[in-house]
C-alpha positions in Angstrom: 62.8 17.4 -147.0 59.8 16.4 -149.0 58.8 18.0 -152.3 55.9 19.9 -150.8 58.1 21.2 -147.9 60.8 22.3 -150.3 58.3 24.1 -152.6 56.7 25.8 -149.7 60.1 26.9 -148.3 61.2 28.2 -151.7 57.9 30.2 -152.1 58.4 31.8 -148.7 62.0 32.6 -149.4 61.2 34.2 -152.7 58.3 36.1 -151.2 60.6 37.5 -148.5 63.4 38.4 -151.0 60.9 40.2 -153.3 59.4 42.0 -150.3 62.9 43.3 -149.4 63.6 44.1 -153.1 60.3 46.1 -153.6 60.9 48.0 -150.4 64.5 48.7 -151.3 63.8 49.9 -154.9 60.9 52.0 -153.9 63.0 53.5 -151.0 65.7 54.5 -153.5 63.1 56.7 -155.3 61.8 58.1 -152.1 64.9 58.8 -150.1 67.1 59.4 -153.2 64.7 62.3 -154.3 64.8 63.7 -150.7 68.6 63.6 -150.7 68.9 65.3 -154.1 66.4 68.1 -153.0 68.3 68.6 -149.8 71.6 68.9 -151.6 70.1 71.3 -154.1 70.7 69.0 -157.1 67.2 69.0 -158.5 68.2 70.9 -161.6 71.1 68.4 -162.3 68.6 65.5 -161.8 66.3 67.0 -164.4 69.2 67.3 -166.8 70.3 63.7 -166.4 67.0 61.9 -166.3 65.2 61.1 -169.5 61.7 60.8 -168.1 60.3 62.5 -165.0 58.9 59.7 -162.7 55.8 59.8 -160.6 55.7 61.3 -157.2 58.4 59.4 -155.0 55.9 59.1 -152.2 53.3 57.6 -154.5 55.9 55.2 -156.0 56.8 54.0 -152.5 53.3 53.5 -151.1 51.7 52.3 -154.3 54.3 49.7 -155.1 54.5 48.3 -151.5 50.7 48.2 -151.2 50.2 46.4 -154.6 52.9 43.9 -153.7 51.2 43.3 -150.3 48.0 42.7 -152.2 49.9 40.3 -154.4 51.1 38.2 -151.4 47.5 38.3 -150.0 46.2 37.0 -153.3 48.7 34.1 -153.3 47.8 33.2 -149.6 44.1 33.2 -150.2 44.3 31.1 -153.4 46.5 28.5 -151.7 44.7 28.3 -148.4 41.0 28.9 -149.1 40.4 27.0 -152.4 40.8 23.4 -153.3 42.5 22.2 -156.5 40.1 22.3 -159.5 38.1 25.1 -158.0 37.4 27.8 -160.7 38.0 30.5 -158.2 41.7 29.5 -158.0 42.0 30.3 -161.7 40.5 33.8 -161.2 42.9 34.4 -158.3 45.8 33.4 -160.5 44.7 36.0 -163.0 44.4 38.5 -160.2 47.9 37.6 -159.1 49.3 38.4 -162.6 47.4 41.7 -162.5 49.0 42.6 -159.2 52.4 41.7 -160.7 51.9 44.1 -163.6 50.6 46.9 -161.3 53.6 46.5 -159.0 56.1 46.4 -161.9 54.6 49.6 -163.3 54.5 51.3 -159.9 58.3 50.6 -159.5 58.8 52.5 -162.8 59.9 49.2 -164.5 63.0 49.1 -162.4 62.6 45.6 -160.9 61.3 42.5 -162.8 62.2 39.8 -160.2 58.6 39.6 -159.3 58.0 37.6 -162.5 60.0 34.7 -161.0 57.9 34.7 -157.8 54.6 34.6 -159.7 55.8 32.1 -162.2 57.0 29.7 -159.5 53.7 30.1 -157.5 51.5 29.3 -160.6 53.8 26.6 -161.9 54.1 24.7 -158.7 50.4 25.1 -157.9 49.1 23.7 -161.2 51.8 21.2 -162.3 50.3 18.3 -160.3 46.8 19.2 -161.4 46.7 19.5 -165.1 46.7 16.4 -167.3 49.4 15.2 -169.6 47.5 16.5 -172.7 48.0 20.1 -171.4 51.8 19.9 -171.5 51.9 21.9 -174.7 50.1 24.7 -172.9 52.6 24.5 -170.1 55.5 24.7 -172.5 53.9 27.8 -174.1 53.5 29.3 -170.6 57.1 28.7 -169.7 58.4 30.2 -172.9 56.1 33.2 -172.6 57.1 33.8 -169.0 60.9 33.8 -169.7 60.4 35.8 -172.8 58.6 38.5 -170.7 61.4 38.3 -168.1 64.0 39.0 -170.7 62.0 41.9 -172.3 61.2 43.4 -169.0 64.9 43.9 -168.2 65.5 47.6 -167.9 68.3 47.7 -170.4 66.1 46.0 -173.0 62.9 47.8 -172.0 64.4 51.3 -172.1 65.1 50.8 -175.8 61.4 50.4 -176.4 59.8 52.6 -173.7 61.1 55.8 -172.2 61.5 55.0 -168.5 63.3 56.7 -165.6 66.6 55.1 -164.7 67.2 54.1 -161.1 70.9 54.3 -161.6 70.6 58.1 -162.1 69.3 58.5 -158.6 72.1 56.2 -157.2 74.8 58.2 -158.9 73.9 61.2 -156.7 74.7 59.3 -153.5 78.2 59.5 -151.8 80.7 56.9 -153.0 80.4 54.6 -150.0 76.6 54.8 -150.0 76.5 54.4 -153.7 78.7 51.2 -153.5 76.5 49.7 -150.7 73.3 50.5 -152.6 74.6 49.0 -155.9 75.9 45.9 -154.0 72.5 45.4 -152.3 70.6 45.9 -155.6 72.7 43.3 -157.5 72.7 41.0 -154.5 68.9 41.0 -154.2 68.5 40.5 -157.9 71.0 37.6 -158.0 69.7 36.0 -154.9 66.2 36.0 -156.3 67.4 34.2 -159.4 69.5 31.7 -157.5 66.7 30.7 -155.1 64.3 30.3 -158.1 66.8 28.1 -160.0 67.6 26.0 -157.0 63.9 25.4 -156.3 63.1 24.6 -159.9 66.1 22.1 -160.2 65.0 20.5 -156.9 61.5 20.1 -158.2 62.7 18.6 -161.5 65.0 16.1 -159.6 62.1 15.2 -157.4 59.8 14.7 -160.4 62.3 12.5 -162.2 62.9 10.4 -159.0 59.1 10.0 -158.5 58.6 9.0 -162.1 61.4 6.4 -161.7 59.8 5.1 -158.6 56.4 4.8 -160.4 58.0 3.0 -163.3 59.6 0.5 -160.8 56.4 0.0 -159.0 54.5 -0.6 -162.3 57.2 -3.1 -163.3 56.9 -4.9 -160.0 53.1 -4.9 -160.3 53.4 -6.3 -163.9 55.8 -9.0 -162.7 53.5 -9.8 -159.8 50.5 -10.0 -162.2 52.4 -12.3 -164.4 53.3 -14.6 -161.5 49.7 -14.5 -160.4 48.5 -15.5 -163.8 51.0 -18.3 -163.9 49.9 -19.5 -160.4 46.2 -19.4 -161.5 47.1 -21.4 -164.7 49.0 -23.9 -162.6 46.2 -24.1 -160.1 43.6 -24.7 -162.8 45.8 -27.4 -164.3 46.2 -29.1 -160.9 42.4 -28.8 -160.3 41.7 -30.2 -163.8 44.1 -33.1 -163.2 42.5 -33.9 -159.8 39.0 -33.8 -161.4 40.2 -36.2 -164.2 41.6 -38.6 -161.6 38.4 -38.4 -159.6 36.2 -39.1 -162.6 38.6 -42.0 -163.6 38.2 -43.4 -160.1 34.4 -43.0 -160.3 34.3 -44.8 -163.7 36.7 -47.5 -162.5 34.7 -48.1 -159.3 31.3 -48.1 -160.9 31.1 -48.7 -164.7 34.4 -50.7 -164.7 33.3 -53.1 -162.0 29.8 -53.4 -163.5 31.1 -54.1 -167.0 33.6 -56.7 -165.7 30.8 -58.5 -163.8 28.5 -58.3 -166.9 31.2 -59.7 -169.1 31.9 -62.6 -166.8 28.2 -63.3 -166.4 27.6 -63.4 -170.2 30.6 -65.7 -170.6 29.0 -68.1 -168.0 25.6 -67.9 -169.7 27.2 -68.9 -173.0 28.6 -72.0 -171.4 25.5 -72.9 -169.4 22.8 -72.2 -172.1 23.2 -75.6 -173.7 24.2 -77.6 -170.6 21.7 -76.2 -168.0 19.2 -73.6 -169.4 17.6 -73.1 -166.0 20.9 -72.2 -164.4 21.6 -69.9 -167.4 18.4 -68.0 -166.8 19.4 -67.5 -163.1 22.8 -66.2 -164.3 21.0 -63.8 -166.6 19.0 -62.5 -163.7 22.2 -61.9 -161.8 23.6 -60.0 -164.8 20.4 -57.9 -165.0 20.8 -57.0 -161.3 24.4 -56.0 -161.9 23.3 -53.8 -164.8 20.7 -52.1 -162.6 23.2 -51.5 -159.8 25.6 -50.1 -162.3 23.0 -47.7 -163.6 22.4 -46.5 -160.0 26.1 -46.0 -159.4 26.5 -44.1 -162.7 23.6 -41.8 -161.7 25.1 -41.3 -158.3 28.5 -40.3 -159.9 26.8 -37.9 -162.3 24.9 -36.3 -159.4 28.3 -35.7 -157.7 29.5 -33.8 -160.8 26.5 -31.4 -160.7 27.2 -27.7 -159.8 27.1 -27.5 -156.0 24.5 -24.7 -156.1 22.0 -27.0 -157.8 22.2 -29.6 -155.0 18.8 -29.6 -153.1 17.9 -26.3 -154.9 15.7 -25.3 -157.8 17.3 -23.8 -160.9 16.0 -20.3 -159.9 17.3 -20.6 -156.3 20.7 -21.8 -157.5 21.0 -19.0 -160.0 20.0 -16.3 -157.5 22.5 -17.7 -155.0 25.3 -17.8 -157.6 24.5 -14.3 -158.9 24.4 -12.9 -155.4 27.8 -14.2 -154.7 29.1 -12.6 -157.9 27.7 -9.2 -156.8 29.2 -9.5 -153.3 32.7 -10.3 -154.6 32.8 -7.8 -157.5 31.3 -4.5 -158.7 28.8 -6.2 -161.0 25.1 -5.2 -160.8 23.1 -8.2 -162.1 19.4 -8.2 -162.9 17.6 -11.5 -163.3 14.2 -11.8 -165.0 13.2 -15.4 -164.5 10.0 -16.5 -166.3 10.5 -20.3 -166.1 8.7 -20.9 -162.8 6.2 -23.3 -164.4 8.9 -25.3 -166.2 10.3 -28.5 -164.8 13.7 -29.3 -166.5 15.5 -32.5 -166.2 18.9 -32.4 -164.4 20.9 -32.4 -167.6 19.2 -29.2 -168.9 19.4 -27.5 -165.5 23.2 -28.3 -165.3 23.8 -26.9 -168.8 21.7 -23.7 -168.3 23.4 -23.0 -165.0 26.9 -23.5 -166.6 26.0 -21.3 -169.6 24.9 -18.4 -167.3 27.9 -18.9 -165.0 30.3 -18.8 -167.9 28.7 -15.7 -169.4 28.8 -13.7 -166.2 32.4 -14.7 -165.7 33.3 -13.5 -169.2 31.5 -10.2 -168.6 33.5 -9.6 -165.5 36.9 -11.0 -166.6 37.0 -10.0 -170.3 34.2 -7.4 -170.9 35.0 -5.3 -167.8 31.3 -4.8 -167.4 29.5 -3.1 -164.5 26.0 -4.3 -165.3 24.6 -7.6 -166.6 20.9 -8.3 -167.4 19.7 -11.9 -167.6 16.3 -12.5 -169.2 14.7 -16.0 -169.3 11.6 -16.0 -171.5 9.1 -18.8 -172.2 8.0 -18.3 -175.8 8.0 -20.6 -178.8 11.3 -21.9 -177.3 12.9 -21.3 -174.0 14.9 -18.1 -174.7 17.8 -17.0 -172.6 19.3 -13.5 -173.2 22.4 -12.4 -171.3 23.5 -8.7 -172.0 26.3 -6.7 -170.4 27.5 -3.1 -170.8 31.2 -4.1 -171.2 33.7 -3.2 -173.9 32.3 -5.9 -176.3 34.2 -7.2 -179.3 34.1 -6.5 -183.0 35.9 -9.8 -183.7 34.6 -12.6 -181.5 37.2 -15.4 -180.9 35.8 -18.8 -179.9 37.9 -19.7 -176.9 37.4 -22.6 -174.5 34.5 -21.0 -172.7 32.4 -20.1 -175.8 33.2 -23.5 -177.4 32.1 -25.4 -174.3 29.0 -23.3 -174.1 28.1 -24.2 -177.7 28.9 -27.9 -177.3 26.9 -28.2 -174.0 23.8 -26.5 -175.6 24.1 -28.9 -178.6 23.6 -31.8 -176.2 20.1 -30.7 -175.4 19.4 -29.4 -179.0 19.9 -25.8 -178.1 21.6 -23.1 -180.2 23.5 -20.0 -179.2 24.4 -16.7 -180.9 26.9 -14.1 -179.7 27.2 -10.4 -180.4 29.9 -7.9 -179.4 28.1 -4.7 -180.3 27.0 -2.4 -177.4 28.6 -4.6 -174.8 28.4 -8.4 -175.2 25.2 -10.4 -175.6 24.4 -14.1 -175.6 21.2 -15.3 -177.1 20.2 -19.0 -176.4 17.2 -20.9 -177.8 16.4 -24.2 -176.1 13.6 -26.3 -177.8 10.7 -27.4 -175.6 10.2 -31.1 -174.7 7.0 -32.8 -173.6 6.2 -32.8 -169.9 8.4 -29.9 -169.0 5.7 -27.3 -168.6 3.1 -27.7 -165.8 
């Protein structure tokens, strides 16, 4: 049986028990009075009772009708309003008011209704209110059980003069009196037992659920740790593969070219005195090898460019990269590109692209940002401003990403400043060079 099912069953059981109890206690006043009048014991009743109660007929109908209105209030609040609706709170207050009216109508003879109303309010709101309101709930629980103790007839009769139901029961014949007392105590005890069982069941369920949540959080933490380890290993493998590829490129291009140049120069040193003409031809061969080496080096460097820049302008490459970020995450990125009339060399384009890529990655991974604004201004210098709305940082630590950004910009004479206030911002100044602007 699930928690919701058990709670619903307990509420129905308590509602039925309290319905029988209210009907039973009000009937004692009604039929007990009729029996006493028929037996001509009215004078004896007046002598024994400390306070004359209301009309027995009024007690019967008023208590049962107010209890029926209490059940209707509980039904409407549970079925017609969603959690968080303010009307539910008003109906809860109306429920407490109906409880008080029914308790008074029964001449303070039965206080088991408090357990019914307590359980209904407690189970309704326990899953809704936040942790910070637990102190309020503790106060509510203490107040409820305090009222339950004070509303007991033996305690209440010491403070308030109330008619005693036991006086009416004493007038019944012995067998009837025994049956009535048994049923009275049985209903009272059964009401308490059902309430305690439902409360213990709920507590056990809550503890079990909390334990499950803790286990799931632990498993998620372990999975997150393994995922981080996998990412770290993957990055290391990728880095090693890239190093090997660059090593092969250097070996196959620069290495071969330098070896050929070295051999050619050695030959020229030998031939320059013996055969100058042949030495000149050898120098021509060395020159050709150098040119071929330069071409190979440029080809290798082009392979190392960001893929988005291949056959694309810087603006197109940025728009494509930023669009992919927005599709894969919750980031909203605004790009203000004012460098349409600027023709950068490939080195500058590569560095600018990598700086923006690293900044957006940091905003998403570390800053937990939802918005990033990228502004590229053409003023005294080329100015790049990257601002996000993330958590920022009061103490900026220069990790690998920020260090690489600074070093890359230094290659082209650029400078960068970071700020962790109001999100995270990156301000880049790149000096202009001749021939870049159309």
